[in-house]
N, C-alpha and C positions, 0 to 999 in steps of 0.2 A: 334523127331527121324524119324517119318514117312516122314516128309517134306524133311529131308536130304536124306533119302533113295530114295525118288523119284528124287530129284535133281541129285544125284550121280548115278542114274540108277541101284541101288541095288534092289529097288522095282519098278516094272513096273505097270502101270494101270491094265493090264491083270492079273498079279499075285495078285494084291490087291483084285480084285473082286472074286478071288478064295477063299478068306478068308472073306471078307466083302461082302457076297453073299445076295441074296434076303431074305433069312430067317433071317439073322442077321439084315439087314436093317428094315425089318417088325417088328421085336421084339424090336428094340432099338431106332429107329428114332422117334421123336415126329411127330404127324400128319402133322404139318405145313411144316416140312422138307421133308417128304415123298411126300406131295402134290407138293412142289417146284420141286423135282426131276422128278416126273411124268409129270408135266407141261413142263419142259424143254425137256424131251424125246419126248413127243407128238409134241411139236412145231418143233423139229428138224427132226422128222420122224424116230428116232432110239435112242435106249439106248445103249451107248457104254461105255467101261471103262473110256475113256477120258472124256466123258460127265458127268459121275458120279463125277469125280474129279473137273469138272468145277463148279458143283453145291455144292458138299460136299467136301470142301477143307480139307486138312489134319487137320487143327485146329478144324473144325466142326466134323470130324470123331473122333478125340481124345476126344471131349466133349461128344459124344453120343455112341460110339461103345466101348464095353469092351476092356480094355487095353491088356488083354491076347490075344485077337483076333489079335490086331494090332501087338503085339510083335511076335506072331507066323508068321505073314506075313513078318516082317522085318527079322526074323531068317531064313525063307525060302529063302528070297532074298540073304541074306549073304551066305547061303550054295550054292545057285545057282551060285553065282559069285565067290565062292572060298575064301571068306574072313572071313568065320565063324571061330571062335576059337574052340578049343577042348571042348567037353562037359565034365563036371565033374560029 
């Protein structure tokens, strides 16, 4: 779902990092993925939302980040774009 949200521009990288923030990453990523992310950021000279997605693909995020966090992000994107259904 996250992959489709990104492809359809419902979820943007900037929106994603509002939910998958440093605290979430620090608590849920295994050390080897956190190291890979930091290495990529240092090599590039910056940590950007786009760089985060280059290293942590939607599949990797789905394996490591709590799904409720990812769903809140998708829901926020749907609301932002006006495609969210009515809440029951």
